[in-house]
N, C-alpha and C positions, 0 to 999 in steps of 0.2 A: 389530451391537454396539445394544442400543436408541436410543442419542444420535446414531445417523447421518442426515444426510439425502442424495438424489440431484441431482446436477448434474444436471438434462437437456437446459439449453444454452444458452448463452455468447455474448454477442456484443459488438461495439464499431464506435465510433466512431471511425477514424482522429486520433490527437492533432494538433493542429497551431494555425496561429494562421488561422483562418477566419474570423473577423467575423461569424460568425451570432450568433441566440440558445441556448442552452441547451436548452433543447424541444425546439428538430427534430437538436441533433447525438443527446439519450435515445433518442428518439423511433428514429429508424437503429439505434441499437443495441441500445435492444427489439426490436424487430421479425428484427434477427438475432439474437437467444438465442430468439424464437416462432419462427422458422425455423429454427433448429439442437434446438432439441425438441421439430419438429414438432407442433407443436402453435399453434391460434386462439386470438386476445384473449380470445375469450367462456369460453375454458377456464381462466382464468385467475382466483383466486377471492382475490388477496388483491393488494394494491401497496406494496413499499415503498422509497420515495423518498427517497435519501442530500442531504441536504440542502445546497445555497449561497448565502450571507449576501452574495455580490455582488450577485446575480440579481434583487435587489428581491423582494417577496412572493409570489409564484411560488417561486422558487428557494427561499425558507423553509417551502413545505407541499409539498415536490415530490413525494410519495405521490400530492397531490392531481394535482396540477400533470400528472403522465405522465398519469393514468390518464383526464385529460379530452381532453389530446391525442389518444392514444389509441381514444377513443370510450367513454362512462361504459355499463357495462357491468354494472352493482351491485356490486363486487368491494369490499372493506375495502381504506383506502388509511391508511397509514401514511409520518410525515414521523419521519427521526431526524437525530440533528449532533449530531458531535466532533470538529470539526476533521480536521484528517488522518483520525484513524480514522471519518471518519463510514462508511463506504461498508462498512469489518468490522460496523459497528454494527447496519447496514441491513437483513446477511446474517447478526449471530446471531439480530434481532427476526424475519427470517424462519423461519428455522432455530424458535422458539421457537414460530409458530405452527403451523407445519407439527407436530411431536412433541406440542405441544400437542392435537392431533389439530380446529382453528381454520380448515385451511385445507390442501388437500393437495398446492395448485398457487400458489408464490407468485413473481410476477415483481420481481426487487432490480432498479433503476435507480440511479446516478449521474453525473451531469454537470454541464459548466462550462464556463464564457464569460472566462477572468481576466484581469486586467490585463496593459498591457507593463512587463515592467520586474520589480523584485522587490515584494511584496504591500508593503502603506503599510497604516497605521492609518486607519480610519474617519475623515469629520469630525468636527466638533463638541468639546466640552470632558468628559472623560469621568473623573475623578482617580479616583473609584473603580473603573477597569477595570484591570487590571495588561497587557494586551496592550497600550494605548492610551498606559501611564505609561514602557515600558519602549520606545516608539519617541519620545517626548516627551521624555520624564527624560533615555533615555540616549542616545536616537540606535542604539541597536541593532536593527536592521533582520537581517532571518534569517542573507543570509550573514555578518555582523559574529555572529552565536550562532555559526555554521558554523566561522566560523575560530577559535571557542573553544576550542571542541571540537578543531581540528584543530593549535593548537597546544599545546595538553594534551597530546596523543597524541606529538608532538614532545618536547616536556617527560620524560613518565613512561617512554616506548617505546621510544625512539630513532627512532621511524616517518620519515619526507623527507619534502619534495615530489614527490619523483620515484618513490615508493610510493604518493601519492596520482593522479600520474596515470597509475599501472600502471592504477589501478580503471578511471580514464577508455578506456584501451584498449582495456580490455577488456568491458566495458558498449558501447562503438557498432561491436565486432566482433558484439556479439548482436543490436543492435539493426537493423544492416545488414542483416539476415535476415527483419524483423519490419516486415509491412509498414503495420500501426499503426502502429509507433514516429512519431514528427514525423522526429527526427535518423535518416536511413540513410546515413550515410556511415563509412567506417572514420576512424581521430583516430589521429597517433603520438602519441611523449610528446612528441617536438619542437614538436609544434603545442599542447600545453597549456601546455610553458614557455614558448613563442611569444606565449598568447593574451594581454590583461590583467589584471595584478591587482584584484582585488575588493576583497578582507579579508583582508590577509598573513596566512597564506601561501597563500591561495586565490588561485586565478586564474577567468576566466571559463569556463573548463573543465573545470572541479573543478565546479559546480556547479548543479541542475538549472535547468531555463526556467519559469514559467511559459506554461501551455498553452488551450488550446480541446479539448474528447476530452470521450468518455463511455461506458462500460458499464456490461452488464447480462448478468444470470444469471438462468435459471430454474429455481428448487427445490423439489424435489417430494418425498416422502412415497417409503420402499420400495416399499411397495403399490404407489404411482402411477406407478412405474416399471417393475415387474415386470405391471401392466396395459396400458403403454405399449412391453413388450416389451423393456426395455432389459436384457440379461442380466447386465452388468459396468458399471453407472452408474460415473463417478467421484463418490467419495460422501466429502463433508463430515464428517468425525470429532469435529473439539473447535474450539470458539470460545472462544477467553480473552476475558476482557475485567477488567481490574485496573489500580490506581493506587496512585502512591508511597505509603511507609511512612515516619512520620516514624521518626529525621531524615533528609532527604532533604540528600546530600548533597553533590548530583550539580549544576549549575548546570544549566535543563530552565527556556529560556524559555517563559510569561513572566516569570517568578519572575522579581525584578533580585539576589536571592541567595541562598543555601542558606541551609536552616534550622542553629539554633543547636544544640548540643549536648555534655553532658556527654563530656566526654574518657574515650576508651576506650568509647563507645557507637555506632558506625558501625552504621547500617541492615545489618539482618541481612537480610535480601532484598532487592538491590536495585534500583528501579522495570524499568527497562531488561531486564533478565536473565531480570524474572519474571512479564515477558510471555510468552515462549516456555515456562516452565519450566511455566507454568499452563496451556496448550494441549499441553503433553507427557503431563502427570499426566490429562488428561482421555482424551485419545487412548491410553493407556499405551503410549506408543510412546518415543524416545529419539531426541538429536542423530543418530547414528549407525544409524539407520534412513531417514533424508531418504538422498532421489535427489537432490531440487533445493532450493533454496531463493528465494524472493523478497522482497528485505529492501529499505526503506525508506530509499536511497542519495539522500537533502537534495543532499550531498555527495559527494564519493571518498571523505572522512576518515570519515564517519559511516559510507560503509559496512564499512570494517575495525573500525570499532567492535561492528559489531552480528555479522560476524564471533564475535566472543568472548561477545555474549551470547547467539546462540540457541545455544552451545556445541558449535560446531564447533572451535571451540582453545581453549584457555587466554587469559590476559587479558595484552596484550603482542603474541599471537601470529597476529595481524590481516595485519599485512605480510608475513610468512613466508609464511602459506599462499598468499598471491595470489604471492607470485614464488616460490613453485613450479608453480603452473599449476593447482596443486586445484581454484579457485573459477572455475576458465573451461571455456567448454564443450570437452569433452574430458575435461575434471576428473576428480576424484574428486567434491567435490560442488560442483557448477554452482551459481552464485548471480545473481540476474537475469538467468536465458539469456533472458529478456523484451527485454533492453537496460535493463532500470531506468525510473528518472524520469532518468537521464544520458541516456537515446535518446527518451524523451517527457515528461521536462518533468507539472509539477503539474497536474492537475486536482483540483485537492480530493476530493471527494466522490466522484470514479469510481477513483481512482487501485489503495484497497485492492480496488473489485472486478476489476479488470482487472487487480493480483494472482493475484486467483482465476482471472482465465480465462484465466490463462499456466497457472498447474496444473491446468486440466481440457484441456486443449492438448496438455501434457505429458503430463500419465496416461493419455491416448485415443493416444498417441504420433500424433498430428497437428503436430506442432509446426514438419515441415518441412525445412529446413537447421538451425539450432534446436535440434532434436530432443535429448531428453537422452536416450542409450540406456537402454531396460529402467526408465527411469522407473515409481513403484511410489507413492511416499511423496512428500509434498514440503510445506512450511510456507510462508506467507506472513506476515511481519509489518509493522506500521503502531502509529504512534505519533503521538496528536493532541496539541495543547497544553491545554492545562490539566489532565494528568493523565491521557487517553483512553489509557491501549496496549491495543494487544491483537494477536491470531494467529489463523491459521486453519490448521489440519490438515486437508489433502484425500488419499485415498487410492484405490486402484482393486489 
């Protein structure tokens, strides 16, 4: 397909709380991706950085920051911000540059040094900022938002805290086999149930942490892959970019209310399902073609929501799919074989890039003990505040 670009290299810095600067993390991931691609830094014609708003001005011009740290060599620099979808938007920007002929090799980097605890609002008085308002007016932290969705699933579909715990157990088992994960110990359902309540019904082990970490990709044209002797590269076949449609009838922070709508006029294409659907349409594939999926498990309950939004099952059937073992390693459609955010935590600009690093390793057959047998097609799905929805489809 003419819209495909090759993944030439993938690299990461392990997730954790390392107490160092985001640039150090990003440079290590970038050098690992370059080594994986068999390319020197001087061969890269463009750098796209996913921004981090917590790391000062260098974090907000991330493309230039990483290029400077690697050593100025004349490459084009671009910086992208789309909240938690920043990494996916950086990938799409790189792909557009390659397909347009602006560059034949592009380095994509995202890195973060996150605060301890949950994300808090920035200082100052900003009454026109909906994200500031949801903290200051409602006290609606991220865990409170996750809990609202969990309660909704319990009320509408009959999901239980035990179902949510099963998600953590599954992801912790996968993360234990991932050398880049922050948390690498198996977890039992009893341990989840014994952890402190953070936002009822969710407990500490139901909610992802905030982390330091980085991920990078070297993308190139198909011609560049052939020139480098890569006969069967992992290929990015589609990257979706969607936003909600009016009326938006599901609560989606930082908005503190849903849209009003005339009776009988639901949104024709709900936001989250539209993210994957747009990627499937571009790729000419569907959920039945998937070998695996990496989804945005900010909480255990939200992972179940993504099963349905990605099309792995019908509405309300996510918990059943989980109980059957279909989404575990060795199951019919493993979800988050990397261990997900449950095992990594959030390093916001890096996490969507890390998802594609995992797809790359799985499709190459290089995932070790967490390898999905015969993996040939994967999707990574991500959502950022303020209506940023993005999904990446990779094939081999």
